[in-house]
C-alpha positions in Angstrom: -12.3 -11.4 30.5 -11.4 -14.5 32.6 -13.2 -15.6 35.7 -10.6 -14.0 38.1 -11.1 -10.6 36.4 -14.9 -10.9 36.7 -14.7 -11.7 40.4 -12.4 -8.7 40.9 -14.7 -6.4 39.0 -17.8 -7.7 40.8 -16.1 -7.2 44.2 -15.1 -3.6 43.2 -18.7 -2.9 42.1 -20.0 -4.4 45.4 -17.8 -2.1 47.5 -18.8 0.9 45.4 -22.5 0.1 45.9 -22.0 -0.2 49.6 -20.2 3.2 49.7 -23.2 4.8 47.9 -21.6 5.6 44.5 -24.0 6.3 41.6 -24.9 3.7 39.0 -23.1 5.8 36.3 -19.9 6.1 38.3 -19.8 2.3 38.9 -20.6 1.4 35.3 -17.8 3.7 34.1 -15.3 2.3 36.5 -16.1 -1.4 36.1 -17.6 -1.8 32.7 -20.6 -3.7 34.1 -24.1 -3.2 32.8 -26.9 -1.8 34.9 -28.6 -5.2 34.9 -25.4 -6.7 36.4 -25.2 -4.0 39.1 -28.8 -4.6 40.1 -28.2 -8.3 40.3 -25.2 -7.7 42.6 -27.3 -5.4 44.8 -30.2 -7.8 45.0 -28.3 -11.0 45.5 -25.2 -10.0 47.4 -26.0 -6.8 49.3 -29.7 -6.6 50.1 -29.8 -10.3 51.2 -27.6 -9.5 54.1 -29.9 -6.9 55.7 
């Protein structure tokens, strides 16, 4: 996966987290690990509130 694809997947996961999708749904759609999703939530979403 190149860097552009990682950014796209990360942005998709971020949007899905904001919409309230479950961890399992996001992992299946994006192929990211739970560890990656929690990092996105902690660093990119929770820091804005």
